[in-house]
GUVO-562052 format. One record per residue: residue in three letters; x, z, y of N, C-alpha, C, CB in turn. Coordinates in steps of 0.001 Angstrom, whole numbers. Glycine has a CB too. Example, Ala and Ser with C-alpha at 12.3 -4.5 7.8 and 13.67 -1.06 7.14 Angstrom:
+-----+---------+---------+---------+---------+---------+---------+---------+---------+---------+---------+---------+---------+
!  aa !      nu !      nw !      nv !     cau !     caw !     cav !      cu !      cw !      cv !     cbu !     cbw !     cbv !
+-----+---------+---------+---------+---------+---------+---------+---------+---------+---------+---------+---------+---------+
! ALA !   13190 !    7800 !   -5690 !   12300 !    7800 !   -4500 !   13200 !    7800 !   -3300 !   11308 !    9046 !   -4473 !
! SER !   12850 !    7080 !   -2250 !   13670 !    7140 !   -1060 !   12900 !    7870 !      30 !   14084 !    5725 !    -598 !
+-----+---------+---------+---------+---------+---------+---------+---------+---------+---------+---------+---------+---------+
REM end
This chain:
+-----+---------+---------+---------+---------+---------+---------+---------+---------+---------+---------+---------+---------+
!  aa !      nu !      nw !      nv !     cau !     caw !     cav !      cu !      cw !      cv !     cbu !     cbw !     cbv !
+-----+---------+---------+---------+---------+---------+---------+---------+---------+---------+---------+---------+---------+
! MET !   -2024 !   18869 !   -4848 !   -2142 !   17468 !   -5255 !    -765 !   16928 !   -5424 !   -2943 !   16627 !   -4234 !
! THR !    -415 !   16194 !   -6535 !     863 !   15742 !   -6743 !    1177 !   14528 !   -5705 !     999 !   15330 !   -8243 !
! ALA !    2363 !   14226 !   -5512 !    2731 !   13041 !   -4635 !    2125 !   11884 !   -5243 !    4277 !   12813 !   -4475 !
! GLN !    2168 !   11488 !   -6450 !    1567 !   10273 !   -6958 !      41 !   10295 !   -6640 !    1833 !   10134 !   -8508 !
! ALA !    -690 !   11478 !   -7013 !   -2058 !   11451 !   -6714 !   -2430 !   11245 !   -5200 !   -2623 !   12688 !   -7205 !
! GLU !   -1563 !   11811 !   -4360 !   -1789 !   11616 !   -2964 !   -1550 !   10197 !   -2553 !    -939 !   12522 !   -2179 !
! LEU !    -563 !    9601 !   -3086 !    -373 !    8129 !   -2724 !   -1475 !    7183 !   -3330 !    1050 !    7639 !   -3241 !
! THR !   -1979 !    7578 !   -4406 !   -3128 !    6731 !   -5045 !   -4264 !    6988 !   -4192 !   -3493 !    7106 !   -6603 !
! ALA !   -4593 !    8167 !   -3715 !   -5779 !    8400 !   -2894 !   -5567 !    7743 !   -1517 !   -6066 !    9942 !   -2748 !
! ARG !   -4358 !    7736 !   -1112 !   -4172 !    7094 !     331 !   -4330 !    5605 !     256 !   -2700 !    7410 !     972 !
! THR !   -3837 !    5001 !    -817 !   -4049 !    3555 !   -1151 !   -5473 !    3204 !   -1105 !   -3506 !    3207 !   -2522 !
! SER !   -6276 !    4036 !   -1718 !   -7733 !    3731 !   -1921 !   -8287 !    3748 !    -377 !   -8533 !    4926 !   -2985 !
! GLU !   -7840 !    4764 !     342 !   -8328 !    4856 !    1758 !   -7907 !    3517 !    2520 !   -7689 !    6197 !    2508 !
! LEU !   -6699 !    3133 !    2339 !   -6214 !    1868 !    3105 !   -6928 !     632 !    2756 !   -4743 !    1599 !    2852 !
! ILE !   -7354 !     531 !    1502 !   -7968 !    -766 !    1071 !   -9555 !    -651 !    1014 !   -7386 !   -1188 !    -385 !
! GLY !  -10085 !     466 !    1305 !  -11454 !     628 !    1513 !  -12127 !    1365 !     330 !  -12069 !    -704 !    1744 !
! PRO !  -13233 !    2024 !     564 !  -13945 !    2737 !    -350 !  -14591 !    1840 !   -1468 !  -14943 !    3506 !     377 !
! ASN !  -14613 !    2333 !   -2653 !  -15290 !    1521 !   -3778 !  -14613 !     294 !   -4176 !  -16655 !    1123 !   -3397 !
! LEU !  -13406 !      26 !   -3603 !  -12799 !   -1277 !   -3921 !  -11567 !   -1129 !   -4877 !  -12367 !   -1988 !   -2595 !
! ALA !  -11047 !     158 !   -4880 !   -9719 !     364 !   -5618 !  -10013 !     976 !   -6943 !   -8701 !    1303 !   -4811 !
! ASP !   -9458 !     355 !   -7956 !   -9505 !     925 !   -9319 !   -8134 !     670 !   -9926 !  -10678 !     281 !  -10213 !
! ASN !   -7373 !    1598 !   -9754 !   -5985 !    1482 !  -10391 !   -5928 !    1767 !  -11856 !   -5021 !    2426 !   -9726 !
! THR !   -5626 !     921 !  -12723 !   -5569 !    1066 !  -14087 !   -4405 !     311 !  -14585 !   -6807 !     648 !  -14714 !
! ARG !   -4103 !     598 !  -15891 !   -2957 !    -206 !  -16453 !   -3655 !   -1137 !  -17548 !   -1720 !     801 !  -17131 !
! GLY !   -3164 !   -2399 !  -17468 !   -3808 !   -3376 !  -18371 !   -3055 !   -3359 !  -19730 !   -3798 !   -4846 !  -17727 !
! PRO !   -3407 !   -4328 !  -20637 !   -2857 !   -4251 !  -21923 !   -1287 !   -4311 !  -22012 !   -3442 !   -5323 !  -22695 !
! SER !    -742 !   -5084 !  -20913 !     701 !   -5278 !  -20828 !    1452 !   -3982 !  -20334 !     994 !   -6468 !  -19871 !
! GLY !     615 !   -3032 !  -19854 !    1134 !   -1896 !  -19249 !    1381 !   -1978 !  -17810 !    2277 !   -1555 !  -19871 !
! ARG !    1050 !   -3110 !  -17207 !    1276 !   -3393 !  -15675 !     221 !   -2811 !  -14892 !    1328 !   -4913 !  -15325 !
! ARG !     383 !   -2350 !  -13763 !    -750 !   -1749 !  -12925 !   -1671 !   -2882 !  -12565 !    -215 !   -1006 !  -11572 !
! SER !   -2903 !   -2844 !  -12578 !   -3849 !   -3820 !  -12177 !   -4853 !   -3013 !  -11232 !   -4570 !   -4524 !  -13476 !
! THR !   -5042 !   -3592 !   -9938 !   -5900 !   -3039 !   -9020 !   -7068 !   -3950 !   -8760 !   -5185 !   -2727 !   -7805 !
! ALA !   -8297 !   -3576 !   -9227 !   -9410 !   -4426 !   -9053 !   -9912 !   -4227 !   -7632 !  -10494 !   -4146 !  -10101 !
! LEU !   -9977 !   -5249 !   -6815 !  -10417 !   -5157 !   -5452 !  -11411 !   -6224 !   -5177 !   -9267 !   -5246 !   -4500 !
! CYS !  -12636 !   -6261 !   -5783 !  -13551 !   -7365 !   -5576 !  -14886 !   -6640 !   -5254 !  -13644 !   -8374 !   -6877 !
! SER !  -15539 !   -7274 !   -4234 !  -16916 !   -6903 !   -4025 !  -17681 !   -8142 !   -4551 !  -17247 !   -6537 !   -2464 !
! PRO !  -18982 !   -7966 !   -4801 !  -19748 !   -9183 !   -5240 !  -19801 !  -10305 !   -4326 !  -21091 !   -8845 !   -5520 !
! ALA !  -19638 !  -10105 !   -2983 !  -19743 !  -11117 !   -1962 !  -18492 !  -11922 !   -1783 !  -20107 !  -10500 !    -690 !
! GLN !  -17274 !  -11339 !   -2472 !  -15990 !  -12158 !   -2237 !  -15786 !  -13046 !   -3354 !  -14715 !  -11280 !   -2066 !
! SER !  -14926 !  -14069 !   -2941 !  -14569 !  -15087 !   -3968 !  -13561 !  -14473 !   -4831 !  -14031 !  -16422 !   -3359 !
! GLU !  -13339 !  -15107 !   -6017 !  -12336 !  -14648 !   -6941 !  -10941 !  -14871 !   -6420 !  -12502 !  -15322 !   -8252 !
! ASP !  -10745 !  -15982 !   -5606 !   -9396 !  -16218 !   -5053 !   -9101 !  -15142 !   -4109 !   -9265 !  -17581 !   -4362 !
! HIS !  -10013 !  -14776 !   -3289 !   -9827 !  -13674 !   -2296 !   -9454 !  -12414 !   -2911 !  -11046 !  -13448 !   -1503 !
! CYS !  -10124 !  -12070 !   -3999 !   -9838 !  -10804 !   -4740 !   -8591 !  -10774 !   -5352 !  -10789 !  -10538 !   -5746 !
! LEU !   -7984 !  -11924 !   -5754 !   -6691 !  -11933 !   -6359 !   -5611 !  -11769 !   -5292 !   -6488 !  -13210 !   -7150 !
! VAL !   -5726 !  -12369 !   -4053 !   -4902 !  -12061 !   -2995 !   -4873 !  -10593 !   -2666 !   -5295 !  -12820 !   -1873 !
! LEU !   -5996 !  -10041 !   -2419 !   -6102 !   -8616 !   -2172 !   -5508 !   -7773 !   -3245 !   -7495 !   -8244 !   -1998 !
! ASN !   -5678 !   -8075 !   -4544 !   -5223 !   -7313 !   -5641 !   -3815 !   -7371 !   -5552 !   -5722 !   -7773 !   -6953 !
! ASP !   -3128 !   -8463 !   -5344 !   -1654 !   -8488 !   -5333 !   -1096 !   -7731 !   -4029 !   -1142 !  -10028 !   -5374 !
! GLU !   -1692 !   -7874 !   -2951 !   -1329 !   -7100 !   -1769 !   -1368 !   -5664 !   -1911 !   -2155 !   -7433 !    -699 !
! ALA !   -2613 !   -5128 !   -2397 !   -2793 !   -3797 !   -2525 !   -1792 !   -3091 !   -3574 !   -4197 !   -3609 !   -2881 !
! THR !   -1560 !   -3877 !   -4619 !    -584 !   -3307 !   -5749 !     764 !   -3270 !   -5026 !    -493 !   -4302 !   -7207 !
! GLN !    1106 !   -4263 !   -4207 !    2436 !   -4271 !   -3566 !    2562 !   -3102 !   -2461 !    2681 !   -5717 !   -2893 !
! ILE !    1470 !   -2868 !   -1750 !    1499 !   -1775 !    -836 !    1544 !    -432 !   -1526 !     337 !   -1845 !      50 !
! GLN !     931 !    -379 !   -2666 !    1108 !     881 !   -3407 !    2595 !    1164 !   -3899 !     164 !     853 !   -4624 !
! SER !    3220 !     -19 !   -4335 !    4613 !       2 !   -4700 !    5519 !     494 !   -3473 !    5034 !   -1440 !   -5183 !
! VAL !    5179 !     -80 !   -2338 !    5855 !     287 !   -1104 !    5902 !    1760 !    -822 !    5215 !    -377 !      14 !
! LEU !    4710 !    2284 !    -896 !    4453 !    3826 !    -786 !    5212 !    4495 !   -1704 !    3028 !    4250 !   -1009 !
! GLU !    5273 !    4144 !   -2991 !    5953 !    4814 !   -3996 !    7461 !    4809 !   -3775 !    5609 !    4227 !   -5277 !
! LYS !    7935 !    3633 !   -3450 !    9414 !    3402 !   -3196 !    9935 !    4179 !   -2076 !    9705 !    1963 !   -2918 !
! LEU !    9111 !    4118 !    -845 !    9482 !    4934 !     276 !    9488 !    6396 !       4 !    8605 !    4669 !    1373 !
! THR !    8611 !    6829 !    -734 !    8505 !    8236 !    -990 !    9769 !    8697 !   -1857 !    7120 !    8543 !   -1730 !
! ARG !   10043 !    7849 !   -2812 !   11352 !    8154 !   -3644 !   12624 !    8153 !   -2713 !   11573 !    7001 !   -4846 !
! HIS !   12696 !    7150 !   -1812 !   13847 !    7028 !   -1000 !   13981 !    7952 !     100 !   13913 !    5784 !    -503 !
! HIS !   12864 !    8601 !     480 !   12818 !    9634 !    1610 !   12150 !   10870 !    1183 !   12082 !    9101 !    2852 !
! PRO !   12792 !   11631 !     233 !   12120 !   12853 !    -301 !   12011 !   13915 !     856 !   12951 !   13459 !   -1567 !
! GLU !   12799 !   13857 !    1877 !   12868 !   14873 !    2896 !   11439 !   14621 !    3850 !   14395 !   14700 !    3796 !
! ILE !   10823 !   13582 !    3737 !    9632 !   13325 !    4548 !    8442 !   13374 !    3602 !    9718 !   11934 !    5307 !
! SER !    7423 !   14055 !    4015 !    6177 !   14201 !    3232 !    5536 !   12949 !    2907 !    5217 !   15017 !    3928 !
! PRO !    4931 !   12847 !    1751 !    4250 !   11581 !    1367 !    3020 !   11281 !    2336 !    3746 !   11684 !    -162 !
! SER !    2473 !   12325 !    3015 !    1279 !   12005 !    3888 !    1961 !   11334 !    5234 !     322 !   13470 !    4250 !
! ALA !    3051 !   11747 !    5556 !    3754 !   11222 !    6787 !    4181 !    9743 !    6528 !    5062 !   12135 !    7151 !
! ILE !    4691 !    9544 !    5321 !    5006 !    8091 !    4934 !    3821 !    7247 !    4911 !    5655 !    7993 !    3568 !
! ALA !    2748 !    7828 !    4202 !    1450 !    7094 !    4256 !     954 !    6704 !    5721 !     368 !    7980 !    3577 !
! ALA !    1031 !    7576 !    6509 !     695 !    7297 !    8046 !    1490 !    6150 !    8555 !    1020 !    8569 !    8998 !
! ILE !    2839 !    6186 !    8245 !    3630 !    5130 !    8847 !    3230 !    3845 !    8157 !    5171 !    5404 !    8724 !
! VAL !    3006 !    3869 !    6935 !    2576 !    2583 !    6202 !    1265 !    2159 !    6878 !    2353 !    2811 !    4545 !
! ASP !     405 !    3056 !    7110 !    -969 !    2751 !    7765 !    -638 !    2019 !    9119 !   -1890 !    4184 !    8050 !
! ARG !     139 !    2569 !    9874 !     432 !    2015 !   11158 !     949 !     568 !   11013 !    1449 !    2895 !   11884 !
! SER !    1959 !     462 !   10107 !    2512 !    -819 !    9859 !    1496 !   -1799 !    9382 !    3590 !    -715 !    8901 !
! ARG !     732 !   -1435 !    8479 !    -325 !   -2330 !    7899 !   -1278 !   -2671 !    9004 !   -1101 !   -1651 !    6686 !
! ASP !   -1780 !   -1656 !    9724 !   -2719 !   -2074 !   10873 !   -2182 !   -3024 !   11838 !   -3142 !    -910 !   11654 !
! ALA !    -728 !   -2950 !   12064 !    -184 !   -3912 !   13067 !    -321 !   -5310 !   12444 !    1366 !   -3585 !   13454 !
! LEU !    -381 !   -5420 !   11145 !    -407 !   -6866 !   10498 !   -1796 !   -7133 !   10046 !     610 !   -7028 !    9209 !
! ALA !   -2708 !   -6347 !   10422 !   -4110 !   -6696 !    9955 !   -4695 !   -8147 !   10314 !   -5058 !   -5657 !   10562 !
! GLY !   -4278 !   -8693 !   11417 !   -4757 !   -9946 !   11721 !   -3860 !  -11140 !   11193 !   -4916 !  -10002 !   13167 !
! ALA !   -2984 !  -10769 !   10412 !   -2082 !  -11901 !    9810 !   -2945 !  -12908 !    9025 !    -938 !  -11284 !    8793 !
! ARG !   -2804 !  -14163 !    9325 !   -3594 !  -15144 !    8491 !   -2952 !  -15477 !    7217 !   -3824 !  -16420 !    9228 !
! VAL !   -1726 !  -15515 !    7175 !    -887 !  -15676 !    5913 !    -552 !  -14246 !    5411 !     507 !  -16541 !    6199 !
! ARG !   -1080 !  -13842 !    4273 !    -968 !  -12520 !    3758 !     163 !  -12320 !    2741 !   -2239 !  -12150 !    3158 !
! ASN !     762 !  -13485 !    2407 !    1807 !  -13378 !    1286 !    2913 !  -12429 !    1682 !    2448 !  -14794 !     945 !
! PHE !    3251 !  -12315 !    2880 !    4475 !  -11461 !    3306 !    4164 !  -10158 !    3877 !    5298 !  -12165 !    4323 !
! VAL !    2845 !   -9767 !    3927 !    2424 !   -8527 !    4504 !    3118 !   -7332 !    3819 !     912 !   -8404 !    4406 !
! PRO !    3110 !   -7237 !    2492 !    3772 !   -5969 !    1969 !    5250 !   -5878 !    2212 !    3557 !   -5841 !     483 !
! LEU !    5958 !   -7045 !    2317 !    7349 !   -6958 !    2732 !    7522 !   -6615 !    4210 !    8038 !   -8251 !    2438 !
! LEU !    6690 !   -7108 !    5120 !    6800 !   -6715 !    6483 !    6337 !   -5366 !    6711 !    6094 !   -7604 !    7326 !
! VAL !    5334 !   -4820 !    5967 !    4967 !   -3444 !    5998 !    6204 !   -2533 !    5580 !    3738 !   -3221 !    5054 !
! GLU !    6869 !   -2876 !    4572 !    8028 !   -2073 !    4213 !    9057 !   -2150 !    5152 !    8554 !   -2426 !    2968 !
! ARG !    9375 !   -3250 !    5763 !   10420 !   -3346 !    6850 !   10060 !   -2467 !    7931 !   10592 !   -4764 !    7399 !
! ARG !    8854 !   -2614 !    8439 !    8447 !   -1844 !    9720 !    8530 !    -370 !    9409 !    6931 !   -2215 !   10230 !
! ALA !    8071 !      12 !    8161 !    8022 !    1447 !    7824 !    9509 !    1936 !    7703 !    7184 !    1702 !    6441 !
! ASN !   10449 !    1143 !    7158 !   11776 !    1569 !    7071 !   12400 !    1723 !    8456 !   12543 !     626 !    6237 !
! ILE !   12004 !     857 !    9316 !   12526 !    1047 !   10833 !   12080 !    2314 !   11395 !   12005 !     -97 !   11825 !
! GLU !   10761 !    2527 !   11243 !   10222 !    3787 !   11825 !   10749 !    5101 !   11105 !    8658 !    3744 !   11745 !
! LEU !   10975 !    5008 !    9786 !   11605 !    6135 !    9126 !   13077 !    6438 !    9573 !   11577 !    5880 !    7653 !
! ALA !   13796 !    5278 !    9748 !   15271 !    5412 !   10240 !   15232 !    5948 !   11677 !   16090 !    3952 !   10207 !
! ALA !   14251 !    5567 !   12497 !   14341 !    6053 !   13826 !   13853 !    7511 !   13941 !   13559 !    5157 !   14733 !
! SER !   12920 !    7929 !   12917 !   12591 !    9309 !   13032 !   13640 !   10205 !   12502 !   11350 !    9577 !   12369 !
! ARG !   14605 !    9684 !   11550 !   15766 !   10405 !   11041 !   16718 !   10702 !   12041 !   16418 !    9694 !   10012 !
! THR !   16837 !    9846 !   13118 !   17974 !    9874 !   14090 !   17458 !   10917 !   15262 !   18326 !    8256 !   14707 !
! ARG !   16139 !   11226 !   15375 !   15568 !   12117 !   16296 !   16114 !   13463 !   16204 !   14178 !   12157 !   16139 !
+-----+---------+---------+---------+---------+---------+---------+---------+---------+---------+---------+---------+---------+
REM end
């Protein structure tokens, strides 16, 4: 499995089964559909943005840390995201996930 395929599969696991559909829209930008029939459209838009940003964080960390396996990076991102699962304001979750993951990656490099 390629690193990109592994990251995409891991993102699908993070955001739940049957909720992720990574496609490219007419503009060429990635669009992640994350709606269930019971969710409001506003809720779906917030999750869409967050999931897309988390996917970008995974890709960025994988590029910046080629010495660490993509699955290890995904596990670190999982832990970081789980720590922020109860956050009421979701706007900064991807940024905070990235920062927490970078701190953990830096700590693991010095061991």
